[in-house]
Each structure stands twice: as C-alpha cells, then as structure tokens.
SEKOLSE-546290 format. One record per residue (C-alpha): x, y, z; residue in one letter. Coordinates in steps of 0.1 Angstrom, whole numbers, padded with zeros to 4 digits, always signed. Each point is the difference from the previous one (the first is absolute). Layout:
BEGIN
XYZA/...
***
This chain:
BEGIN
+0000-0001-0002M/+0008+0036+0003G/+0033+0009-0025A/+0007-0035-0007M/-0019-0020-0027G/+0009-0033-0016S/+0035+0001+0024G/+0010+0033-0011Q/+0003+0033+0019L/-0011+0029-0024Y/+0019+0038+0008G/+0013-0011+0032R/+0036-0005-0005K/+0012+0028+0026P/-0018-0019+0024E/+0013-0029-0014Q/+0033+0010+0002D/-0004+0014+0034A/-0010-0035+0012I/+0029-0020-0020A/+0023+0023+0021E/-0014-0003+0034L/+0003-0040-0011L/+0037-0001-0012A/+0008+0020+0035K/-0015-0026+0023A/+0019-0027-0021R/+0032+0017+0013A/-0016+0001+0034G/-0012+0035+0002T/-0039+0008+0015S/-0023+0023-0014S/-0032+0007-0004S/-0024+0022-0019L/-0040+0010+0003V/-0023-0001-0037L/-0022+0025-0001R/-0032+0005-0018G/-0039-0002-0008E/-0014-0029-0006P/+0008-0018-0029G/+0033+0019-0013I/+0018-0032+0005G/+0012-0002+0031K/-0002-0038+0007T/+0008-0006-0040A/+0037+0015+0015L/-0002-0024+0029L/-0002-0028-0022D/+0025+0013-0023H/+0017-0002+0033A/-0004-0033+0008A/+0002-0009-0032A/+0039+0010-0007T/+0010-0009+0039A/+0019-0030-0016G/+0012-0021+0029E/-0011+0023+0029M/-0027-0017+0024R/-0031+0026-0002L/-0029-0001+0029V/-0029+0022-0014R/-0027+0014+0017G/-0030+0021-0009T/-0021+0025+0026G/-0040-0011+0003V/-0025+0030+0008E/-0019-0020+0026S/+0028-0013+0017E/+0009+0036+0005A/-0010-0005+0039E/+0021-0034+0005L/+0032+0010+0018P/+0024-0019-0021F/-0020-0019-0023S/+0022+0012-0032G/+0031-0006+0016L/-0014-0035+0008Q/-0001-0004-0039L/+0028+0014-0006L/+0023-0023+0018L/-0009-0032-0003R/+0022-0013-0026P/+0025+0010+0022A/-0005-0007+0033L/+0014-0028+0008E/+0031+0020-0002A/-0013+0011+0032R/+0022-0027+0021T/+0030+0022-0008A/-0010+0034+0017L/+0006+0009+0038P/-0026-0011+0025G/-0020+0032+0008P/-0002+0004-0039Q/-0012-0037-0007R/-0025+0002+0024R/-0011+0033-0011A/-0006-0011-0038L/-0017-0033+0012E/-0023+0019+0022A/-0017+0023-0030V/+0004-0026-0026C/-0020-0023+0022G/+0023-0026+0010L/+0008+0009+0037G/-0021+0015+0024P/-0004+0042+0002A/+0035+0010+0015A/-0007+0041+0006G/+0030+0007-0016S/+0009+0035-0010E/-0016+0007-0032P/+0038+0005-0019M/+0016-0035+0018L/-0023-0009-0032V/+0015+0022-0022G/+0030-0009+0010L/-0010-0042+0003A/-0012+0011-0037V/+0031+0014-0013L/+0023-0030+0012S/-0023-0031-0018L/+0008+0025-0032L/+0027-0001+0007A/+0003-0037+0005E/-0021-0009-0030H/+0019+0019-0019A/+0033-0027+0002G/+0027+0002-0027E/-0025+0009-0025T/-0020+0031+0009G/-0032+0007+0007L/-0031+0018-0023L/-0032+0010+0027C/-0026+0017-0021L/-0030+0011+0018V/-0031+0014-0019D/-0029+0022+0008D/+0021+0008+0032A/-0022+0033+0004Q/-0025-0032+0015W/+0023-0010+0020L/-0006-0002+0040D/+0014+0022+0019R/+0024-0024+0019A/+0009-0022-0032S/+0007+0038-0016R/+0025+0009+0031E/+0020-0029+0001A/+0009+0000-0038L/+0005+0036+0000L/+0024-0003+0028F/+0017-0032-0016A/+0000+0021-0037A/+0017+0030+0021R/+0032-0023+0017R/+0008-0023-0027L/+0036+0005-0009H/+0023-0025-0015A/-0032-0032-0001E/+0000+0001-0033G/-0038+0002+0002V/-0019+0017-0024V/-0035+0017+0018M/-0030+0013-0030I/-0031+0013+0016F/-0025+0013-0026A/-0025+0021+0011A/-0029+0024-0012R/+0002+0037+0002D/-0023+0015+0027G/+0000+0025+0023E/+0014-0026+0036G/+0008-0030-0023A/+0024-0020+0009F/+0025+0028+0020P/+0041-0013-0010A/+0018+0031+0008P/+0040-0012-0004G/-0003-0023-0025L/+0005+0011-0038A/-0034+0004-0020E/-0003+0002-0038S/-0041+0011-0014R/-0011-0018-0026L/-0021+0026-0027S/-0015-0016-0029G/+0015-0011-0030L/+0008+0016-0027A/-0015+0002-0036P/+0017-0022-0015E/+0002-0026+0024A/-0040+0007+0008S/+0000-0006-0042A/+0019-0031+0002A/-0020-0019+0029L/-0035+0009-0013L/+0010-0012-0034D/-0011-0035+0020R/-0033+0009-0006H/-0016+0008-0038P/-0021+0029+0004L/-0014+0020-0022A/+0023+0034-0004P/-0028+0028+0013A/+0000-0024+0034V/+0038-0010+0001R/-0001+0039+0002Y/-0026+0008+0024R/+0018-0034+0021V/+0040+0019-0002L/-0020+0032+0014A/-0020-0019+0025E/+0029-0017+0017A/+0026+0027+0004G/+0026-0027-0003G/-0014-0024+0027N/+0004-0038-0013P/-0024-0014+0019L/-0028+0027-0019A/+0018-0008-0028L/-0007-0035-0002L/-0033-0003+0019E/-0019+0029-0018L/-0001-0017-0032P/-0015-0028+0020V/-0025+0020+0013S/-0012+0015-0036L/+0006-0034-0017A/-0027-0013+0029A/-0022+0027-0010E/-0001-0003-0038G/+0026+0028-0004G/-0016+0022+0016G/+0009+0039+0010A/+0007+0008+0029F/-0001+0036+0017S/+0037+0012+0000P/+0012+0017+0036G/-0032-0006+0019A/+0014-0018+0027L/+0037-0002+0013P/+0017-0030-0019L/-0004-0022+0030T/-0037+0002+0002S/-0001-0007-0035R/+0020-0027+0000L/-0017-0012+0026R/-0039+0004-0016L/+0023-0019-0029A/-0001-0033+0025F/-0033+0008+0015H/-0010-0007-0040G/+0023-0032+0003Q/-0013-0012+0035V/-0041+0006-0010S/+0002-0023-0030R/+0006-0032+0023M/-0027-0019+0015P/-0021+0006+0036A/+0018-0025+0014A/+0040+0008-0015C/-0013+0037+0013Q/-0006-0016+0035S/+0031-0020+0003L/+0021+0035-0021L/-0014+0025+0033L/+0013-0027+0025V/+0034-0003-0009A/+0001+0037-0003A/-0008+0000+0034A/+0021-0024+0013E/+0037+0012-0019E/+0020-0030+0015T/-0009-0018-0029G/-0008-0029+0019E/-0014-0023-0019L/-0014-0020+0023D/-0018+0023+0022V/-0016+0018-0028I/-0015-0031-0019L/-0016-0004+0040R/-0012+0035+0004A/-0013-0001-0038A/-0017-0034+0011A/-0023+0018+0024A/-0012+0027-0026L/-0006-0033-0024G/+0032+0005-0029A/+0024-0033+0000S/+0032-0007-0019A/-0009-0002-0033E/-0019+0033+0000D/+0037+0018-0001L/+0010-0014-0034S/-0014+0025-0020P/+0019+0027+0020A/+0030-0022-0008E/-0006+0000-0032R/-0003+0033-0007S/+0033+0012+0021G/-0014+0014+0028L/+0013-0022+0023V/+0029-0021+0000L/+0016-0026+0024R/+0023+0012+0024G/+0026-0025-0001D/+0010-0033-0008A/-0028-0025+0017D/-0030+0025-0008G/-0007+0009+0036T/-0001+0035+0002T/-0020+0021-0026L/+0011+0033-0009R/-0013+0029-0026F/+0016+0007-0031R/+0002+0039+0016H/-0010+0017+0031P/-0025+0023-0021L/-0021-0030-0008I/-0005-0013+0038R/-0010+0037+0003A/-0027-0003-0024A/-0012-0030+0013V/-0005+0015+0036Y/-0009+0032-0012Q/-0034-0016-0022R/-0012-0019+0021A/-0028+0012+0026T/+0001+0004+0036L/-0020-0029+0002G/+0025-0021-0023Q/+0028+0012+0020R/-0011-0007+0036L/-0007-0033-0005A/+0032-0010-0015A/+0015+0015+0029H/-0023-0018+0023R/+0009-0036-0021A/+0036+0012+0002L/-0004+0001+0039A/-0014-0030+0000D/+0026-0021-0022A/+0025+0011+0020L/-0013-0017+0039G/+0038-0009+0005S/+0018+0012+0028P/+0028+0008-0025E/-0024+0023-0019H/-0014+0017+0030A/+0013+0030-0014D/-0009+0002-0036R/-0039-0014+0014R/+0000+0029+0024A/+0003+0027-0025W/-0019-0015-0023H/-0026-0004+0024L/+0000+0037+0006A/+0000+0008-0034A/-0034-0019-0002A/-0012+0019+0034A/-0028+0024-0012T/-0004+0021+0037G/+0015-0008+0030T/+0017-0038+0007D/+0016-0010+0024E/+0007-0033-0009E/+0017+0014-0023A/+0015+0027+0023A/+0010-0025+0026A/+0016-0023-0033A/+0022+0040-0005L/+0008-0001+0032E/+0020-0032+0000R/+0013+0008-0034T/+0016+0035+0014A/+0015-0014+0031A/+0014-0029-0020R/+0015+0028-0024A/+0013+0018+0028R/+0023-0032+0013E/+0015-0007-0033R/+0010+0038-0003G/-0026+0014-0028G/-0016+0029+0020H/-0016+0019-0030E/-0020-0034-0009A/-0009-0006+0040A/-0009+0043-0004A/-0024-0006-0029A/-0015-0028+0018A/-0003+0014+0030Y/-0020+0031-0017E/-0020-0021-0023R/-0007-0022+0033A/-0011+0031+0015A/-0027+0010-0030R/-0015-0030+0005L/-0006+0004+0035T/-0033+0009+0013G/+0004+0005+0041R/+0019+0033+0006P/+0030-0010+0023A/+0007-0028-0020A/+0001+0018-0032R/+0021+0026+0021A/+0023-0023+0013H/+0010-0014-0038R/+0003+0035-0007E/+0027+0007+0026A/+0017-0033-0009L/+0000+0010-0041A/+0018+0032+0017A/+0019-0019+0011E/+0015-0022-0027A/+0003+0029-0024A/+0020+0018+0019L/+0023-0032+0002E/+0002+0000-0037A/+0003+0034+0001G/-0026+0014-0018D/-0006+0026+0019L/-0032+0017-0017E/-0021-0029+0003R/+0011-0002+0039A/-0010+0032+0010R/-0033-0004-0022A/-0007-0033+0019F/+0009+0010+0031G/-0027+0031+0000A/-0026-0021-0010R/+0004-0022+0033A/+0010+0034+0015A/-0038+0011-0001R/-0018-0030+0010R/+0022-0007+0030L/-0004+0036+0018E/-0008-0020+0031E/+0030-0025-0003A/+0032+0017+0012P/+0026-0030-0004A/-0009-0006-0035V/-0004+0037-0005S/+0034+0006+0013A/+0014-0032-0021R/-0015+0020-0032I/+0019+0031+0011A/+0037-0019+0001Q/-0008-0011-0037V/-0015+0037-0011R/+0031+0009+0017A/+0027-0022-0018L/-0020+0003-0032A/+0010+0038+0002D/+0034-0001+0010F/+0011-0021-0023W/-0014+0030-0023Q/+0021+0023+0020G/-0033+0020+0010A/+0016-0006+0035Y/-0018+0032+0014P/-0036-0021-0002A/+0018-0033+0007A/+0010+0014+0035H/-0035+0011+0009R/-0012-0034-0010S/+0025-0017+0023L/-0007+0026+0033L/-0038+0000-0005D/+0000-0046-0004G/+0023+0002+0031A/-0024+0021+0015G/-0028-0019-0004L/+0011-0034+0019I/+0026+0021+0024R/-0020-0013+0034D/-0014-0035-0017T/+0032-0018-0023D/+0033+0026+0009P/+0019-0024-0013G/-0012+0001-0029Q/-0005+0043+0005A/+0038-0004+0006A/+0004-0015-0034M/-0017+0023-0017L/+0018+0032+0019L/+0034-0013-0006I/-0008-0003-0036Q/-0010+0040+0006A/+0035+0005+0013V/+0015-0010-0035H/-0029+0018-0019T/+0009+0031+0024A/+0039+0000-0006W/-0012+0012-0037Y/-0018+0025+0015L/+0018+0019+0020G/+0016+0003+0040E/-0034+0018+0012R/-0017-0035-0011E/+0025-0024+0013L/-0002+0014+0032A/-0039+0001+0004A/-0001-0035-0016T/+0029-0008+0028L/-0023+0010+0026D/-0026-0020-0013R/+0019-0030+0001L/+0011+0007+0037A/-0034+0011+0017A/-0016-0039-0016L/-0008-0020+0027P/+0017-0032-0012L/+0005-0029+0024D/+0034+0001+0006G/-0001-0039-0009T/-0009+0007-0036H/+0029-0007-0026P/-0002+0034-0013L/+0008+0017+0037A/+0032+0004-0006P/+0002+0007-0039V/-0027+0030+0018A/+0028+0009+0030A/+0027-0002-0027Y/-0012+0020-0030L/-0011+0033+0028V/+0034+0010+0001H/-0003+0014-0035L/-0011+0030+0015D/+0025+0021+0002R/-0009+0018+0028G/+0006-0033+0022R/+0033+0005+0019A/+0008-0033+0008E/+0017-0027-0020R/-0018-0022-0018P/+0001-0037+0012P/+0024-0028-0022P/-0020-0016-0032L/+0013-0031+0013G/-0018+0004+0035D/-0031+0008-0019T/-0002-0031-0024L/+0005-0018+0029A/-0027+0011+0020A/-0022-0007-0028V/+0010-0034-0006R/-0004+0001+0036R/-0038+0002-0008R/-0005-0014-0028G/+0005+0012-0036R/-0004+0036-0014A/-0018+0004-0038P/+0030+0005-0029D/-0010+0036-0004Q/+0008+0008+0039A/+0034-0016-0004S/+0005+0023-0035L/-0009+0027+0016I/+0025-0004+0033V/+0023-0009-0022C/-0001+0034-0017G/-0004+0016+0030A/+0031-0013+0013A/+0018+0020-0026L/-0015+0033+0012A/+0013-0008+0033M/+0038-0003-0011G/-0004-0042+0010Q/+0016-0006-0033D/+0019-0034+0005A/-0033-0012+0019D/-0023+0009-0027A/+0023-0014-0026Y/+0001-0031+0017G/-0043-0003+0004L/+0004+0011-0040A/+0022-0024-0011T/-0025-0025+0022A/-0024+0006-0012L/+0013+0003-0036A/+0010-0039+0001A/-0033-0009+0018D/-0019+0017-0036Q/+0026-0018-0024R/-0006-0031+0012A/-0037+0005+0001R/+0001+0015-0037G/-0012+0029+0013G/+0010+0023-0033A/-0026+0025+0008G/+0012+0008+0041R/+0036-0005-0007L/+0006+0037-0015P/-0014+0016+0030T/+0025-0020+0023V/+0029+0005-0028L/-0005+0041+0007F/+0006-0004+0033F/+0030-0021-0007M/+0013+0023-0025A/-0005+0031+0023E/+0020-0018+0028G/+0030-0008-0028E/+0000+0037-0010V/+0000+0012+0038F/+0032-0021+0005T/+0016+0010-0028G/+0000-0040-0019R/-0010+0020-0034H/+0005-0032-0022L/-0021-0022+0025D/-0026+0031-0005A/+0000+0001-0041L/-0002-0037+0001A/-0028+0003+0025T/-0017+0027-0017A/+0004-0015-0034T/-0021-0029+0005E/-0027+0017+0019G/-0009+0022-0024L/-0001-0029-0030G/-0021-0021+0028L/-0020+0036+0004A/-0003+0004-0033R/-0012-0035-0007D/-0028-0001+0024T/-0011+0032-0004G/+0006+0023+0025Q/+0006+0031-0004R/+0006+0013+0031Q/+0027-0025+0004W/+0015+0015-0037V/+0000+0034+0012S/+0019-0008+0031Q/+0030-0021-0016F/+0005+0023-0020S/+0008+0024+0020S/+0018-0021+0016V/+0024-0009-0030L/-0002+0036-0004A/+0020+0009+0030Y/+0024-0029-0009L/+0005+0022-0032D/+0003+0031+0019A/+0031-0017+0021A/+0020-0011-0031K/-0005+0036-0021G/-0025-0016-0026E/-0016+0027-0007E/-0025-0011-0028A/-0008-0031+0012A/-0006+0016+0032C/-0028+0026-0015R/-0017-0027-0016R/-0003-0017+0031H/-0015+0025+0015T/-0022+0008-0023E/-0018-0035+0005E/+0003+0006+0037G/-0022+0028-0002L/-0026-0008-0027A/-0023-0013+0025D/-0010+0031+0015A/-0039+0006+0006T/-0022+0029+0010A/+0008+0004+0040G/+0027-0027-0001A/+0032-0003-0013L/+0016-0028-0015S/+0012-0027+0021P/+0038+0003-0018G/+0002+0037+0010A/+0019+0002+0036P/+0024-0015-0020W/+0001+0012-0031A/+0008+0032+0017H/+0029-0013+0017W/+0010-0014-0030S/+0002+0033-0020L/+0014+0018+0028G/+0033-0025+0004L/+0002+0001-0035L/+0003+0039+0000E/+0022-0002+0033L/+0029-0026-0013G/+0000+0018-0034L/+0007+0036+0017G/-0031+0017-0003R/-0007+0007+0034A/-0027+0026+0001E/-0024-0021-0018A/+0008-0030+0019A/-0010+0021+0029L/-0038+0011-0019A/-0003-0045-0001R/+0006-0006+0031F/-0018+0030+0018E/-0032-0013-0018R/+0002-0034+0017L/-0001+0023+0038T/-0035+0015-0011R/-0032-0021+0000E/-0010-0026-0008P/+0032-0014-0003M/+0020+0015+0033H/-0008-0028+0017H/+0010-0027-0023H/+0031-0021+0007I/+0017+0018-0031C/-0008+0030+0013A/+0023-0009+0035T/+0031-0019-0018R/+0002+0028-0027S/+0009+0026+0030T/+0037+0000-0005P/-0002-0001-0035D/-0019+0035+0005L/+0022+0009+0030V/+0032+0000-0026E/-0018+0018-0026S/-0010+0027+0021A/+0034+0005+0009V/+0015-0002-0033R/-0024+0028-0011V/+0006+0024+0028G/-0028-0006+0017A/+0002-0022+0036P/-0027+0018+0011E/-0025-0023-0022R/+0013-0023+0015A/-0013+0009+0033A/-0031-0016-0002G/+0006-0032-0008P/+0029-0010+0016L/-0017+0006+0028A/-0028-0022-0008R/+0020-0029-0009F/+0023+0010+0033Q/-0029-0009+0017R/-0012-0029-0022W/+0035-0018+0009A/+0000+0008+0034A/-0031-0022+0001S/+0014-0030-0018V/+0033-0001+0011R/+0017-0018-0025Q/+0041+0006-0005P/-0004+0010-0038W/-0027+0021+0012A/+0021+0018+0024D/+0028+0002-0028A/-0022+0017-0020L/-0010+0026+0025V/+0037+0006+0003L/+0010-0002-0037R/-0025+0032-0001C/+0013+0017+0036R/+0041+0005-0022G/-0016+0012-0028L/-0018+0025+0022L/+0021+0004+0020A/+0032+0027+0006A/+0035-0010-0012D/+0012-0010+0038D/-0031-0019+0005Q/-0005-0021-0031A/+0026-0024+0005E/-0012-0015+0030A/-0032-0007-0017S/+0014-0017-0031Y/+0022-0022+0021T/-0026-0010+0021A/-0021-0005-0032A/+0023-0023-0015L/+0004-0020+0031A/-0040-0008+0001L/+0005-0005-0039H/+0028-0027+0014D/-0021-0019+0023Q/-0032-0001-0024D/+0018-0007-0034G/-0021+0019-0019R/+0025+0004-0033A/-0013+0027-0017V/-0008+0021+0030E/+0032-0006+0010Y/+0016+0014-0031A/-0024+0029-0001R/+0016+0015+0033T/+0037-0014-0007A/-0006+0027-0028L/-0013+0029+0018L/+0028-0002+0030Y/+0031-0007-0035G/-0019+0029-0010E/+0002+0020+0034W/+0031-0009+0002L/+0017+0010-0036R/-0015+0033+0005R/+0019+0002+0040A/+0029-0004-0021R/+0006-0036+0016R/+0006-0019-0035K/+0017-0028+0017A/-0025-0008+0018E/-0029+0007-0021A/+0014-0029-0025R/-0008-0025+0027G/-0038+0005+0003P/-0003+0009-0040L/+0016-0027-0012H/-0026-0023+0023D/-0027+0020-0021A/+0014-0007-0032L/+0000-0034+0005E/-0033-0005+0012I/-0014+0021-0030F/+0020-0016-0026D/-0015-0036+0015R/-0032+0008-0004L/+0001+0022-0034G/-0011+0032+0017M/+0020+0019-0024R/-0008+0035+0006P/+0008-0001+0037W/+0033-0018-0012A/+0012+0026-0020E/-0007+0025+0025R/+0022-0021+0026A/+0027-0003-0029R/+0005+0037-0005G/+0001+0005+0037E/+0030-0028+0002I/+0013+0021-0030T/+0002+0031+0016A/+0013-0012+0031T/+0028-0009-0027G/+0002-0032+0005A/+0001-0030-0035Q/-0036-0005-0018D/+0002-0035+0002L/-0029-0002-0032G/-0033-0016+0004V/-0003-0034+0019R/-0029-0026-0013P/-0036+0003+0015A/-0007-0031+0019D/+0031-0023-0015G/-0014-0021-0027V/-0034+0004+0014A/-0010+0030-0016A/+0004-0018-0032G/-0031-0022+0008L/-0039+0008-0009T/-0020+0008+0034P/-0019-0038-0011Q/+0038-0017-0004E/+0013+0013+0036L/-0033-0015+0014Q/+0004-0034-0015I/+0038+0000+0008V/-0006+0005+0035R/-0026-0032+0002L/+0018-0019-0023A/+0032+0006+0029A/-0021-0011+0024R/-0005-0030-0017G/-0037+0004-0013L/-0007-0023-0033S/-0013+0020-0032N/-0037-0011+0015R/+0003+0010+0033D/+0018+0035-0013I/-0032+0000-0029A/-0030-0003+0028A/+0016+0023+0025Q/+0001+0028-0030L/-0031-0002-0021F/+0020-0016-0030L/+0000-0033-0017S/+0034-0020+0009H/+0008+0005-0039R/+0006+0039+0000T/+0022-0010+0036V/+0022-0022-0021G/+0003+0030-0026Y/+0009+0024+0026H/+0026-0020+0015L/+0017-0010-0031Y/-0003+0037-0010K/+0013+0008+0035A/+0032-0029-0001Y/+0020+0021-0028P/-0002+0033+0022K/+0010-0017+0031L/+0028-0018-0017G/-0013-0034+0015V/-0009-0031-0017A/-0020-0017+0029S/-0024-0003+0024R/+0025-0006+0029G/+0027+0021-0017E/-0030+0026+0006L/-0003-0005+0033K/+0036+0007+0008D/-0002+0028-0022F/-0031+0016+0023A/+0017-0004+0032D/+0028+0020-0012R/-0020+0031-0012L/-0025-0006+0027G/-0030-0005-0026L/
***
C-alpha cells in the first residue's frame, strides 16, 4: 500500500537512501532512530515494508499501535517484543523482572517506569547479536503511553548496539511526540511519480486528470479513488468538497456497503476489537448471527487480510477502512458489538479488554463496568502504566452513580494523571472531585497535593505553594503526619518564592502538632533550621537520619528535601553521603526518573568541594537523563551547573550557552529553576576574565529577592567580596559579608570559617591581612577543598608580591598554579602565572589538566572509573542506563587515551591517578 506498487516504491528515493544509510551504520555497529511523519496514506507503511525488505540478515521486530489498546499499558510493547523475549535471560535481574511483569510473564513488580525503558534497551541490544536489529513501529500515534515512553527512552540512549528503530506516525497535534529523535516528514509524490503509480489503472483522460488533482500526490488516494470510481460506474465526484482523508473514508465506506449484511456485522466486530484475534472476533460475531464463512467476501475484495502466517489474526488493509466500518455503523450496532466482545472476553487474562468493552457498551451509569475499570486501573498502576490508569479511573467515574464513589474515582484519576505527567488532566480531575467533596478534608488535601505538584512542574510556584499550605491546613489536626509531608513539600516551593515565604512555611512546620514518634518529626525539626533567624547550630544530618530510621521510614520526597537542606546548612560531606546512597538506591531500582534530583545534589557537593571533574561527569549524566525523561526543571539546573564549570575554565561561549538554557524556563512570578546557579556562573566567568564590575553586578543580583536566601547567593559571597575590592568599592560587600558571617557562625564548618577569613584578608589593612590569609590556608588544609585553597593562596601570594616580599610570594602562588592547571582553570592559572613572573621567577609553562584523564569525555570517565572498580560491562550499563554494547564502545575509545590495553592495567592506572 502507500507509494509501493508490485514491490516498487514510487518517488521516495531520498527516504530510501536515508533508510539505507541507517541500515549500513547498524551493520557497522552504530545505532540510530528515525520518525516518519505524514498524513494517512502518504506511504509511511510502504517505507517500513521497504526497510524490512532491505534489512538483509539483520533481525527484525515489528509492531503496530492499536487505537483501541491505547488505554492498555504496555500492550504495544508486548506485541513488538514478542520475537525478542527469549533474550531476556541475559538481562540483569531487576530489568528482567520488570520486563516480564509488563509482558505478562511474571508478577507485577511495581517497578520504576524508566526501568522498563532500560530493559527494552538491553533486550534490543541482546537480540541484535552480531547481525544487527531493525525495529519497526507503525501507527506509533496509537501506542499506549507506557509503551511509547519505554521505546523512546531506549531510542534516545541507543549508541553502539547495531540497532535501528523506525517509527511511523500520523501528522497531528500531540501525535507521538518524540523530542530528540530525527524526523522525516513525507509530502505528496511529485507529479511524475504520481502519474507512474496511477498507470496501474486504465482511466479515461478526464478522470485520470481529476484523480491526479484530487489525490495531491497521496499514494493511497491514487490507488483507491480509481477503484471507488470504477465501482460507481466511473461517475464523477465533487472535487475539494471534503478533506482527502474523509474522501478516502467515504470511498472505503462504499466498498463496505457492498458486502452482505452478515459480513458487515463481522467486520464491525473486527473494527471494534482491533487486536485482530480471530477466535475472539468469531466468538463475538456468532452472538450477532455471523460465522467464519461470512468473512469470505471481505477477504476476496481485499478489505481484510490474515495478519500472520498461521491465519490466527485479522487486519484491515488500511486503518481508514477500520474507521469507515466503525463510523458507518449505527449506535445500536456498535453497542451490540461491544457487548458481544465483552461476553467473548470472559477469561481472566482478558479482564482489561473486557472492562473497556463493557464501558463502550454502557449507555448510562453502570457499576459493573465502573468496578471492572477500577480494577483495570489498579493493575495498570502496578505495572507503571499511569496514563492508562488515569483513563480507566476517569471512565469509571463517569459510569458511577453515587457522588462520593464518583469523587473517589476522580481523585484516583487525578493522582494517576499526575504520576503520568499529564498535568492538565490531573488538575481537571482534581477540580471535579473537589467540587463533590467539600465535606471530606482528607481527600481534599490529597487533591490539593495533586494540584500543587501539577502547578510546580509547570513552573507555577506561587499557586503550588498556596495549594500545599491549604491542603496542610485542612488536615492539620486530623492527620498531622500527612500535613507535615505537605508542609515539607511547601518548604521546597517556598525556596523558589523568597525568604519571607520560606520563613513563614518553616513557622507553620514548627507549630504543627506532630507526634514525636512519627518518622517525619526529626525531618521537620531539622528543616526549621533553614530559617536564618535561628542562632543555634543545626543538628548533624547523620543524627537526623538515624532518628528517622528509629521511627520507621520517611517518604523518598522527604529524604530528597533533607538532602538539599543539608547543603543549604553547610553540611556538605553528610549531604554528599546521603545523595550518593540515594543515587545508588535509584540505580539499583532503575529509577531513571528520580535519579536527576539526586545527581543534582551530588553535583553541587562536588562543585563545593572543588572536585570539578567529578561534577562534570555527574552533571553531564544528570542533564542527559533529565532531557530523556522530560524533566525541564533539572535540565535548567544542570545546564547552570555546567555553566559554572565552564566559567571556572574560562570557556566563555560554552558558559553563556549553558546559562541561556538555565535561564530559559522563567515564568510569570517565578524564576527559572537554574537562575541562581546561572547568575553565579556568569559572575565567576566575568571575575576570572578580569571584568570585576560586571562580575559584581551579577553577584549583587543574587543578594536580592527572590534569590538572596539561595545556596548560590550564600556560597558566592566570597566572590562578591573579591569583585567589590577589585573595583575599589569594598563598602558594596559589607551587607552580604555580614550575612555570610552570620551563616558561617551558625553552620560551624572549618571551610566556611576559612572563607570568612579570606574575605577579611581582602578587606583588612595591610598589617592585618596576612594573619587572615594564613589562618584561612590552615583551615583549608584541614578540609581539603583544593579550589578554595588555591583561590586563597592566589590572593595571599598577590598580597605578598604587592608587599614586595617576592620570594615569599612564590610558594603560595606556585601552590595555586598547580591546582588551577590541574583542574584546567585557565584564567586563574594565567593570573597566578602572571604573578609568579612578576616576582622574577621563571615561567614553567602550562601543565596538562588532570593528567591524561582530561582527554576523556565525561561519560568515558564515568565508565572507566566503574570498570576500574571491577564492574562488568553489564553492571556498568545497568548503573548508567546504557546498553552493555555502548559501555564496551566507550571503553574501547578510552583505552588508547589512557595508554592501557586491559581492565587489569586500567585498575592499576586508575589507582595511580586517583580516578
């Protein structure tokens, strides 16, 4: 069908060449993906057929989205992966169990949704073997969301497996969104190709001209309109009266109308049950008075085809034929077909399909259908099919008569829609339920939480904050534990709004009547120390976590907020330890969706402690995962952290490119999530390049609302002080430094005290500066933060050189230069080198950054480190959400850079370099 006739494709040479190139790359071991888009009949399926015919020895898996199964989670994945499932035995245990659960081969595992995507990636890599693999998905716009997300996750992380994935999808708003994948949009055939395709039909010149004009190069129209005209005796048709798709549907309508009545009944059942399972179709059709023999006329006319070699499935020649059959039937005929199908699907394995047919057969409230759909939704949720669960809960609610039961199901629909990331529907379902539940505060609080999270993820931080506070107020006295969770989340939203909102939220949390034995009680007691007005030192994070464990288990969200709070309170080592443990847990569970949050805290900790190479690897991984999982908040945050690392190296173009992305998601009344890091990054860039006035302006922006309570505003204060001194305006640093000194006094960390001393050295008179610098360096020595030591040593060396103590200046300046060179901090190294030259010492030249490791990409560095620890390629792949073949490819590229030839050598080499 489409542009193909008798095995020949007309007018699609560019697309054929593109597919040939993808297949050639796959045979050489390189993976790729492509989305073909276009209107119905434009030739997408024909190109998939062509790809399959030219794949040679490559293995093939092929599937099709089924419109009626769009609400059945992972139904598309099950059909697509069936030929490859034997390879699942090679997958790591968590991936194998997750895949078996969604394919109905094992118990529901309640796995992280992205673990299924990783399992699909690993399965495709395994099934590819040595010959490569071609994966084709037709009608991708009708894939259920769970299947779509798993396949797109796999497609985005393909690299060196020898796998080609080609999706075909119709045009249309929201039809199969696939950001990050290459696309090819099919237009109509050129006139010459259209004429060649039409040559298959002997037509009168006038009719031929009209068909060519009406078809507009659409291959299906060129093939089907002549057939329709011939059946009608070659009569004329009204040009342009209907869109092309509607005219084709009418053409098919005419073909269906000429079938016997029993055949039409059987076709209607097949159209209503798109899986094409012939035994189910025939059982249902029997209830309507049709039998297998009645199918013959439709098969002879080519309206339907047997879908596989053993003849157990049935499919329409084109999806528009199915649409024509279903739409031409009366309402009564459709209801009867769905009821017959529900009766034919009585076995337990068909319960989900039966529930939807019961719903389609209902004409009003129907508790049997509603209860069946609620059970379907619960099963979908267990398998991670949250969008399907939301649809089933919502349909169940519409079929429910009692208002309280209907509101309960709407609330469940709202929660499932939120879990699916469908924020508008989550808000709409929640609003419906709220209108029916004014007297049920507990459910109203749940709905408020749904609305808040939907608003937060869309950047509407003020609305999210209000919903959380309102929800907590509803249950403050009846369920203080849940109220505490809402207020803990409100601490997070307040962070984006300003210090006043944060302080007010912390006051509410402190006043909550929470039982001291509740697991969240230590969390609440810890978070209230974010209030800068408190003079007492916050308790150690380790003590807080131990107290939580003694009381039970706190929700993961609370642990994440505590981790961020610990960084804000200067407990960097403990926060990094918690983030590392949370990251390991998420990797083990396949939590690619939640991992970016944890990786952000890890990256912050690595930046603060001067481990820039580690931070680069962490932030690069986090940014990739955030993009692959559609988490714009973390795309913004990681982009800004990478901008900071660019700034430290003096890479101005890269820094500005990353900050632009970090600042891109600002909304009315709220900053972009990455704004504080972006402004710090731009300030550091300007300071490093000697543009102190511009740097000071950036740092001063951080001292104003709504950012001046942010961690970046606090940690950038020493940079602000240095900028102010360099422009000769130390008074502009007085207020921020006083605030920083109070913070340092409350956190009582040696590195914070060292930074205060550095600032005092910058501002002190000449006879007092030296004591501050030397005391700061001593504290830096205790803490081991190399970058901060180098920054202080540079300032001290400059002070000594200006004091004409040139020989003494060389020591701290050489110390600073060695660190700056090692970390690739070019502007700072040049500044130190200039100072050393000014002391009369010889310039020893630029030293390589971080030894050989600087030649590795961030992903290569991650993989090399894990390999040096003895992890296998498969273990590394599971941790980094890659395929084992991609891991092998990166190791192959890294070995020559490191001058090693084996894993054994790699371990010794990594030990020597401290990798």
